[in-house]
C-alpha positions as CSV (number, residue, x, y, z in Angstrom):
1,M,-60.3,-2.2,-68.0
2,Q,-62.0,1.2,-67.5
3,N,-62.3,0.5,-63.7
4,L,-58.6,-0.3,-63.6
5,F,-57.7,2.9,-65.3
6,I,-59.9,5.1,-63.2
7,E,-58.7,3.4,-60.0
8,F,-55.1,4.1,-60.9
9,L,-55.6,7.8,-61.9
10,P,-55.8,10.3,-59.1
11,P,-59.1,12.2,-59.0
12,W,-57.6,15.3,-60.5
13,V,-56.7,13.5,-63.7
14,E,-60.1,12.0,-64.3
15,T,-61.9,15.3,-63.6
16,G,-59.4,17.4,-65.5
17,L,-58.6,19.6,-62.5
18,Q,-55.0,20.8,-62.0
19,P,-53.5,19.6,-58.7
20,A,-52.7,22.0,-55.9
21,F,-50.3,19.4,-54.4
22,Y,-49.2,15.9,-55.1
23,D,-49.4,12.8,-53.0
24,K,-46.1,12.4,-51.2
25,E,-46.6,8.7,-50.5
26,S,-47.0,8.0,-54.2
27,G,-43.8,9.8,-55.1
28,T,-43.0,13.0,-56.9
29,I,-45.0,14.4,-59.8
30,L,-42.4,13.3,-62.2
31,Q,-42.5,9.7,-60.8
32,Q,-46.3,9.6,-61.0
33,V,-46.4,11.0,-64.5
34,S,-43.8,8.5,-65.7
35,R,-45.9,5.6,-64.4
36,M,-48.9,7.3,-65.9
37,Y,-47.3,7.4,-69.3
38,A,-46.5,3.7,-69.2
39,K,-50.0,2.9,-68.0
40,M,-51.7,5.0,-70.6
41,N,-49.8,3.4,-73.4
42,Q,-50.8,0.1,-72.0
43,I,-54.4,1.1,-71.9
44,I,-54.5,2.7,-75.3
45,K,-52.8,-0.5,-76.8
46,S,-55.4,-2.6,-75.0
47,V,-58.3,-0.4,-76.3
48,N,-57.1,-0.5,-79.8
49,D,-56.4,-4.2,-79.7
50,L,-59.7,-5.2,-78.0
51,N,-61.8,-2.4,-79.5
52,K,-63.9,-2.5,-76.3
53,Y,-64.3,1.2,-76.0
54,T,-66.0,3.6,-78.3
55,H,-64.1,6.1,-80.3
56,D,-65.5,9.0,-78.2
57,T,-64.3,7.4,-74.9
58,I,-60.8,6.9,-76.2
59,E,-60.7,10.5,-77.5
60,E,-61.8,11.7,-74.1
61,Y,-59.0,9.9,-72.3
62,I,-56.5,11.0,-74.9
63,A,-57.6,14.6,-74.4
64,K,-57.2,14.3,-70.6
65,F,-53.7,12.8,-71.2
66,V,-52.7,15.6,-73.5
67,E,-54.0,18.1,-71.0
68,L,-52.0,16.5,-68.2
69,T,-48.9,16.4,-70.3
70,E,-49.1,20.1,-71.1
71,Y,-49.7,21.0,-67.4
72,V,-46.7,19.0,-66.3
73,D,-44.5,20.6,-69.0
74,N,-45.7,24.0,-68.1
75,Y,-45.2,23.3,-64.3
76,F,-41.5,22.4,-64.7
77,D,-40.9,25.3,-67.1
78,N,-42.2,27.8,-64.6
79,L,-40.8,26.1,-61.4
80,D,-38.9,28.4,-59.0
81,I,-36.3,26.1,-57.8
82,Q,-35.0,28.4,-55.1
83,T,-38.5,28.9,-53.7
84,E,-39.1,25.2,-53.7
85,V,-35.8,24.6,-51.9
86,D,-36.5,27.3,-49.3
87,N,-40.0,25.9,-48.7
88,K,-38.6,22.4,-48.3
89,L,-35.9,23.6,-45.8
90,D,-38.6,25.4,-43.8
91,E,-40.7,22.3,-43.8
92,M,-37.6,20.2,-42.6
93,Y,-36.8,22.8,-39.9
94,E,-40.4,22.8,-38.6
95,D,-40.7,19.0,-38.3
96,G,-37.1,18.6,-36.9
97,Q,-35.6,16.8,-39.9
98,L,-32.9,19.5,-40.4
99,A,-31.8,19.5,-36.8
100,D,-31.4,15.7,-36.9
101,M,-29.4,15.8,-40.1
102,V,-27.0,18.5,-38.7
103,A,-26.6,16.6,-35.4
104,Q,-25.8,13.4,-37.2
105,Y,-23.2,15.2,-39.4
106,L,-21.5,16.7,-36.4
107,Q,-21.4,13.4,-34.7
108,L,-19.8,11.7,-37.7
109,A,-17.5,14.5,-38.9
110,G,-16.4,16.4,-35.8
111,V,-13.7,15.8,-33.3
112,L,-15.6,15.9,-30.0
113,A,-13.9,17.0,-26.8
114,Y,-14.6,15.9,-23.2
115,D,-13.2,16.9,-19.9
116,T,-12.7,13.4,-18.6
117,I,-12.8,9.7,-19.7
118,A,-16.0,9.3,-17.7
119,D,-17.6,12.2,-19.6
120,M,-16.8,10.5,-22.9
121,A,-18.0,7.1,-21.7
122,G,-21.4,8.6,-20.9
123,A,-21.8,10.6,-24.1
124,E,-24.8,10.1,-26.3
125,N,-23.5,11.6,-29.5
126,L,-20.7,9.1,-30.4
127,V,-21.0,6.8,-33.3
128,A,-18.7,4.4,-35.0
129,G,-15.9,6.3,-36.6
130,S,-16.1,9.3,-34.3
131,I,-12.9,10.9,-33.1
132,A,-12.9,12.1,-29.5
133,R,-10.5,14.0,-27.4
134,V,-10.3,13.7,-23.6
135,L,-8.5,16.6,-21.8
136,G,-7.6,14.5,-18.7
137,N,-8.1,11.0,-17.3
138,S,-9.9,12.2,-14.1
139,S,-9.9,15.9,-14.5
140,Y,-9.5,18.3,-17.4
141,A,-6.6,20.0,-15.5
142,T,-4.4,16.9,-15.1
143,G,-3.0,17.2,-18.6
144,D,-2.9,13.4,-19.2
145,G,-5.7,13.3,-21.8
146,A,-5.5,11.7,-25.3
147,F,-7.4,11.1,-28.5
148,Y,-9.8,8.2,-29.0
149,R,-11.4,6.5,-32.0
150,V,-14.9,4.9,-31.6
151,R,-15.3,1.5,-33.2
152,A,-17.4,-1.7,-32.8
153,L,-16.8,-3.9,-29.8
154,I,-15.2,-7.3,-30.7
155,N,-14.9,-10.5,-28.6
156,T,-11.2,-10.1,-27.9
157,D,-11.5,-6.6,-26.6
158,V,-10.3,-6.1,-23.0
159,V,-12.0,-2.9,-21.7
160,D,-9.7,-1.3,-19.1
161,G,-11.3,2.1,-18.8
162,V,-8.2,4.0,-20.1
163,N,-6.9,2.4,-23.3
164,L,-10.2,0.9,-24.2
165,V,-13.4,2.6,-22.9
166,A,-16.9,1.1,-22.9
167,L,-19.6,3.6,-24.0
168,T,-22.6,3.5,-21.7
169,E,-25.1,4.8,-24.3
170,A,-23.8,2.5,-27.1
171,P,-23.1,-1.0,-25.7
172,T,-21.8,-2.3,-29.0
173,L,-19.2,0.4,-29.3
174,V,-15.9,1.2,-27.6
175,A,-13.5,4.1,-27.6
176,E,-10.0,3.1,-28.3
177,R,-7.1,5.3,-27.3
178,I,-5.0,6.3,-30.3
179,P,-1.5,5.0,-29.5
180,D,0.4,7.6,-31.4
181,G,2.3,9.3,-28.6
182,N,3.8,11.8,-31.0
183,L,0.3,13.0,-31.9
184,N,-0.9,13.5,-28.3
185,S,2.4,15.1,-27.3
186,A,2.3,17.5,-30.3
187,V,-1.3,18.5,-29.6
188,T,-0.5,19.1,-25.9
189,T,2.5,21.2,-26.9
190,L,0.5,23.2,-29.4
191,N,-2.2,23.8,-26.9
192,G,0.3,25.1,-24.5
193,R,1.7,27.5,-27.0
194,I,-1.7,28.7,-27.9
195,D,-2.5,29.2,-24.2
196,D,0.8,31.2,-23.8
197,I,-0.1,33.5,-26.6
198,V,-3.7,34.0,-25.6
199,N,-2.9,34.4,-21.9
200,E,0.4,36.2,-22.2
201,K,1.2,38.1,-19.0
202,V,3.3,41.3,-18.8
203,L,5.0,43.0,-15.8
204,M,5.7,46.7,-15.9
205,I,8.0,48.5,-13.5
206,G,8.6,52.3,-13.2
207,D,9.1,55.5,-11.3
208,S,6.8,58.5,-11.0
209,Y,6.4,58.4,-14.8
210,G,4.7,55.0,-14.2
211,V,2.5,56.6,-11.5
212,G,1.4,59.4,-13.8
213,T,2.8,62.3,-11.6
214,T,2.4,65.7,-13.3
215,Y,2.4,69.3,-12.1
216,G,-0.3,69.7,-9.6
217,G,-1.5,66.2,-9.5
218,E,-1.6,62.9,-11.4
219,T,-2.8,61.6,-14.7
220,V,-2.6,58.2,-16.4
221,G,1.0,57.0,-16.4
222,W,2.8,55.2,-19.1
223,C,2.2,51.7,-17.7
224,D,-1.6,51.8,-17.9
225,R,-1.5,53.5,-21.3
226,V,0.8,50.8,-22.7
227,K,-1.4,48.1,-21.2
228,T,-4.4,49.5,-23.1
229,M,-2.3,49.7,-26.3
230,M,-1.3,46.1,-25.9
231,G,-4.9,45.0,-25.3
232,L,-4.0,43.3,-22.0
233,A,-6.7,42.1,-19.6
234,D,-6.4,43.1,-15.9
235,A,-5.5,39.5,-15.0
236,D,-2.6,39.5,-17.5
237,Y,-1.0,42.8,-16.3
238,T,1.1,43.6,-13.2
239,K,2.2,47.1,-12.4
240,L,4.9,48.0,-9.8
241,V,5.6,51.7,-9.6
242,E,7.2,54.0,-7.0
243,G,8.0,57.7,-7.3
244,G,11.7,58.4,-7.0
245,S,12.9,54.9,-7.8
246,G,15.4,53.7,-10.4
247,F,17.8,50.9,-11.0
248,R,20.2,52.6,-8.5
249,G,18.1,55.4,-7.2
250,T,15.7,54.7,-4.2
251,G,12.1,55.8,-4.2
252,L,9.8,57.5,-1.8
253,A,9.4,54.2,0.1
254,G,13.1,53.3,-0.1
255,H,12.9,50.9,-3.0
256,T,15.0,50.5,-6.1
257,F,13.4,48.7,-9.1
258,L,14.8,45.4,-7.8
259,T,13.8,45.7,-4.2
260,L,10.3,46.9,-5.3
261,L,9.9,43.7,-7.3
262,Q,11.3,41.6,-4.4
263,A,8.8,43.2,-2.0
264,N,5.9,42.2,-4.2
265,I,7.1,38.9,-5.6
266,D,4.9,36.7,-3.4
267,N,1.8,38.4,-4.9
268,I,2.7,37.5,-8.4
269,T,1.4,34.0,-9.5
270,N,2.0,31.9,-12.6
271,K,5.4,33.5,-13.1
272,D,6.1,31.1,-16.0
273,K,3.3,32.8,-17.9
274,Y,5.0,36.2,-17.9
275,K,6.5,36.9,-21.4
276,K,7.5,40.5,-21.0
277,I,9.1,42.6,-18.2
278,I,9.1,46.3,-19.2
279,V,11.2,48.7,-17.1
280,C,11.4,52.4,-17.8
281,G,12.9,55.3,-15.8
282,G,16.0,57.4,-15.8
283,C,15.6,60.6,-13.8
284,N,16.4,59.0,-10.5
285,D,19.7,57.5,-11.7
286,V,21.4,60.8,-12.8
287,W,23.5,60.9,-9.6
288,Y,25.4,57.8,-10.5
289,T,28.0,56.7,-13.1
290,S,27.2,54.1,-15.8
291,E,29.2,51.6,-13.9
292,Q,27.4,52.1,-10.7
293,I,24.0,51.9,-12.4
294,N,25.0,48.8,-14.4
295,E,25.9,46.9,-11.3
296,Y,22.3,47.2,-10.1
297,I,20.9,46.3,-13.6
298,V,22.9,43.1,-13.6
299,A,21.4,42.2,-10.2
300,F,17.9,43.0,-11.4
301,V,18.3,40.8,-14.6
302,T,19.7,37.9,-12.6
303,Y,16.7,38.0,-10.2
304,C,14.2,38.3,-13.0
305,K,15.6,35.3,-15.0
306,A,15.3,33.1,-11.9
307,Q,11.7,34.2,-11.1
308,F,10.3,34.6,-14.7
309,P,12.1,32.0,-16.8
310,N,10.1,32.7,-20.0
311,A,10.1,36.5,-19.8
312,K,12.1,38.9,-22.1
313,I,13.3,42.1,-20.3
314,Y,12.8,45.5,-22.1
315,V,14.4,48.6,-20.7
316,G,13.9,52.2,-21.7
317,M,15.3,55.6,-20.6
318,I,12.3,58.0,-20.8
319,G,13.2,60.8,-18.3
320,N,14.4,64.3,-18.8
321,F,14.6,67.7,-17.1
322,G,13.3,70.9,-18.7
323,G,14.4,73.6,-16.2
324,F,16.9,76.5,-16.7
325,A,18.8,76.0,-13.5
326,T,22.3,74.7,-13.6
327,T,21.3,71.5,-11.9
328,D,18.8,70.8,-14.7
329,A,21.6,71.3,-17.3
330,T,23.8,68.9,-15.3
331,N,21.1,66.3,-15.0
332,R,20.4,66.4,-18.7
333,S,24.1,65.9,-19.3
334,N,24.3,63.0,-16.9
335,L,21.2,61.3,-18.5
336,N,22.9,61.2,-21.8
337,K,26.5,60.5,-20.6
338,Y,25.7,57.9,-18.0
339,V,22.1,56.7,-17.7
340,V,21.3,56.0,-21.3
341,R,24.6,54.1,-21.6
342,A,23.9,52.0,-18.6
343,Y,20.3,51.2,-19.7
344,Q,21.5,50.2,-23.1
345,N,23.7,47.7,-21.5
346,I,20.6,45.5,-21.0
347,M,21.4,44.2,-24.5
348,A,24.6,42.6,-23.3
349,L,22.6,40.8,-20.6
350,G,20.1,39.2,-23.0
351,G,17.4,41.9,-22.8
352,L,16.2,44.6,-25.3
353,Y,16.7,48.3,-25.1
354,L,13.7,50.4,-26.3
355,N,15.6,52.4,-29.0
356,G,14.5,56.0,-29.4
357,V,12.4,56.5,-26.3
358,E,15.1,58.6,-24.7
359,Y,14.3,61.5,-27.2
360,I,10.6,61.8,-26.6
361,M,10.8,64.1,-23.6
362,H,13.3,66.4,-25.3
363,D,10.3,68.3,-26.6
364,Y,10.0,70.3,-23.4
365,K,7.7,72.9,-24.8
366,S,5.0,70.4,-25.9
367,F,5.3,67.6,-23.4
368,M,6.8,68.9,-20.1
369,S,4.6,70.0,-17.3
370,D,5.3,73.1,-15.3
371,D,7.4,71.3,-12.7
372,N,10.1,70.8,-15.5
373,T,10.5,67.1,-14.5
374,H,7.3,65.2,-15.3
375,P,5.3,65.0,-18.5
376,N,2.0,66.6,-19.0
377,D,-0.9,64.5,-20.2
378,L,0.1,64.8,-23.9
379,G,3.6,63.9,-22.9
380,Y,2.5,60.7,-21.2
381,H,0.6,59.8,-24.3
382,W,3.7,60.1,-26.5
383,V,6.0,58.4,-24.0
384,A,3.6,55.4,-23.9
385,S,3.3,55.4,-27.6
386,G,7.0,55.4,-28.0
387,I,7.4,52.5,-25.6
388,Y,4.7,50.5,-27.3
389,N,6.2,51.1,-30.8
390,A,9.7,50.2,-29.7
391,I,8.4,46.9,-28.2
392,E,6.4,46.1,-31.4
393,T,8.9,47.2,-34.0
394,G,12.3,47.4,-32.3
395,A,12.6,51.2,-32.2
396,T,10.6,54.4,-32.1
397,T,11.2,57.7,-33.8
398,Y,10.1,61.1,-32.5
399,R,11.2,64.3,-34.2
400,S,10.7,67.3,-31.9
401,E,9.1,70.4,-33.3
402,M,11.6,73.1,-32.7
403,E,10.2,76.6,-32.9
404,G,12.2,79.9,-33.2
405,S,12.4,82.3,-30.4
406,I,12.1,86.1,-30.8
407,I,13.7,88.0,-28.0
408,N,13.4,91.7,-27.9
409,F,14.8,94.0,-25.2
410,S,16.0,97.6,-25.1
411,N,18.7,97.5,-22.4
412,V,21.1,94.5,-22.4
413,Q,23.0,95.5,-19.3
414,D,22.3,92.9,-16.6
415,T,19.7,91.3,-18.8
416,T,19.4,87.6,-18.8
417,F,19.4,86.4,-22.3
418,N,18.0,82.9,-22.3
419,I,18.0,80.7,-25.4
420,D,15.3,78.1,-25.3
421,N,16.4,74.8,-23.9
422,R,16.5,72.2,-26.7
423,V,18.1,68.9,-27.0
424,C,19.0,67.5,-30.5
425,D,18.9,63.9,-31.4
426,G,21.5,64.0,-34.2
427,A,18.9,64.9,-36.9
428,T,17.1,67.9,-35.5
429,E,17.6,71.4,-36.6
430,F,16.0,74.5,-35.0
431,N,16.2,78.1,-36.1
432,M,15.6,81.4,-34.5
433,P,14.8,83.3,-37.7
434,S,14.3,86.7,-36.1
435,Y,17.1,88.9,-34.8
436,C,17.1,90.7,-31.5
437,Q,17.1,94.4,-31.7
438,V,19.4,96.0,-29.1
439,T,19.2,99.6,-28.2
440,F,21.8,101.1,-25.9
441,T,20.2,103.7,-23.7
442,S,23.5,105.1,-22.4
443,P,25.8,107.0,-24.8
444,Q,28.8,106.0,-22.6
445,T,29.5,102.6,-24.0
446,I,33.3,102.4,-24.1
447,G,34.7,100.4,-21.2
448,A,31.2,99.0,-20.2
449,K,30.3,95.4,-19.6
450,Y,27.0,94.1,-21.0
451,N,25.9,90.9,-19.3
452,L,24.6,88.3,-21.6
453,G,23.4,86.3,-18.7
454,D,23.4,82.6,-18.5
455,I,23.6,81.1,-22.0
456,K,20.9,78.5,-21.4
457,F,21.5,75.7,-23.8
458,S,21.1,72.0,-23.9
459,A,22.4,70.3,-27.0
460,Y,23.6,66.9,-26.0
461,R,24.3,63.6,-27.7
462,P,24.4,60.2,-26.0
463,N,28.2,60.3,-26.2
464,N,31.1,62.5,-25.3
465,D,31.4,64.3,-28.6
466,P,30.8,68.0,-28.0
467,V,28.1,69.9,-29.9
468,C,29.1,73.0,-31.7
469,I,26.5,75.8,-32.0
470,P,27.4,78.7,-34.3
471,I,26.1,82.1,-33.3
472,S,26.7,85.2,-35.4
473,Y,26.8,88.7,-33.9
474,Y,26.8,91.2,-36.7
475,L,27.5,94.6,-35.2
476,Q,29.4,97.0,-37.4
477,T,33.2,96.8,-37.9
478,N,36.4,95.0,-36.9
479,A,36.2,91.2,-37.0
480,N,37.6,89.4,-34.0
481,P,38.9,85.8,-34.1
482,I,36.5,83.0,-33.4
483,T,36.2,82.5,-29.7
484,Y,34.7,79.5,-27.8
485,F,32.9,80.0,-24.6
486,G,30.0,78.8,-22.6
487,G,28.3,79.0,-19.3
488,R,28.0,82.6,-18.0
489,G,29.2,85.1,-20.6
490,M,30.0,88.8,-20.7
491,L,30.2,90.9,-23.8
492,V,33.0,93.4,-23.0
493,L,33.3,96.7,-24.8
494,N,37.0,97.6,-24.5
495,N,38.3,101.2,-24.3
496,D,40.1,100.7,-27.6
497,G,36.8,99.9,-29.4
498,T,37.2,96.2,-29.6
499,I,35.0,93.5,-28.2
500,T,36.0,90.6,-26.1
501,L,34.1,87.8,-24.4
502,E,34.5,86.7,-20.8
503,G,33.2,83.3,-19.6
504,D,34.0,79.8,-18.6
505,I,35.6,77.9,-21.4
506,L,33.7,74.6,-21.9
507,K,35.1,72.4,-24.6
508,N,35.4,68.7,-24.1
509,D,33.3,67.8,-21.1
510,G,30.5,66.2,-23.1
511,S,28.1,69.2,-22.9
512,A,27.5,72.0,-25.4
513,Y,29.8,74.9,-26.1
514,L,29.2,77.9,-28.3
515,E,31.2,79.0,-31.3
516,V,31.0,82.8,-31.7
517,Q,31.8,84.1,-35.2
518,N,32.5,87.5,-36.6
519,V,32.2,89.7,-33.6
520,T,32.7,93.2,-34.8
521,G,32.2,96.8,-34.1
522,I,32.5,100.1,-32.3
523,G,29.8,102.7,-32.0
524,F,27.0,100.7,-30.3
525,M,24.2,103.2,-30.4
526,Q,22.1,101.0,-32.6
527,T,22.9,97.4,-33.4
528,S,21.4,93.9,-33.6
529,F,21.9,90.2,-33.0
530,T,21.1,88.3,-36.2
531,A,19.3,85.0,-36.5
532,L,20.6,82.0,-34.6
533,T,20.8,78.7,-36.2
534,A,21.6,75.5,-34.4
535,Q,22.5,72.2,-36.1
536,C,23.5,69.2,-34.1
């Protein structure tokens, strides 16, 4: 009996030593102790019944048993479960058990994809119940793939290599094509849409603003800046730009926007992948009426719809002129009267107009380069930002910072009095808070003419409604009736001491005119022009 007991107990129990590890083949500590409890009870019962062992011997074994019990209790009370788990995971990683378990899980739970049927047939990781997807029968690019379910081979199966495929590495299994046509069709459609989103292509067409022309050289034009803002890869972006071009206007190489596209159409591949065509210009169409420009826009849209069936066309008028010359004023008027209207007609043709971008270059002081036609680098940044915002949100808003001008001079005769060029967008107000001190150097003022020069103003709206700019001249006495004038004006000091104005009357031609209020006075030895406030 004693031999049986000693043979069963591990050496550390009989000697009273605490174990540094347990025998894995015999089970966990808890399993060994459970069996030990049962065996000890059997032994004690046998000893008591047979009384073959001395009292001291029994007490010795009982003491060892109590010691073992206390150790086990203490072990589990102080066991760091997380450490034990981490140690076990490390052990499983080192001997490869963990990798095998992960691989097996992926085989059973994943949907595995293969380029071709042959690739699936030779796969080593398919098990019964696996779902596999084949991209194409003979090539991944053919688009005739399907889903398969792996199952056991049965006697009645007819393996045809398409609907039922034998698995080389698993002879007892076959991959059966899932016959749900709707599923395969839906997945194919979904993948196509995902591909369209991920690989969306964009075409941008422009004039010198697209090139990046500025005074004295070039910078980055709006096209490349918008490309960066949209996060487009080079392969998904096509830029066609030519200085001087427009929908109707011809560029340096003789192209309009349409003929520029036609000249390069053979170099553009995957036209069905293009989702946006963005066209911005304006300055080179100022010599034409809205009807003349629109005729060319219709031809452009018709051609694009045939070549790029999935593309939306976006059009923006971004040009402006910042000079003081009469031609600049005329061009500004034509941009608003004719060009903006023609470009906005894209909406009637199924496209989208980039609302608000026409106002960005009205901030001549901040954004115009010294050639008074092209933006500076900051201007190009804001033009591109406006285009991007209008595409993403439907419109862009830019409120120009209008600063007051202080004009001081001592002799107004033959002096050009230029009011800063500004263009209002229907919500902008600018003020000249200072007055202009005028000192007449000649005592002989009666009967003289004092040239106010060209009243340099631009205050247009994109319609034919005139813009009224009130200017107050506070001199000294005698109020004259309100007079409207514009263009080149003369302040006439009459012999009778009154003041009259001479100039071309411009009222209803769509450009600005001036409303002169409360003109007074005789005795012009010292006088002043008060603050000018414009609201349009």
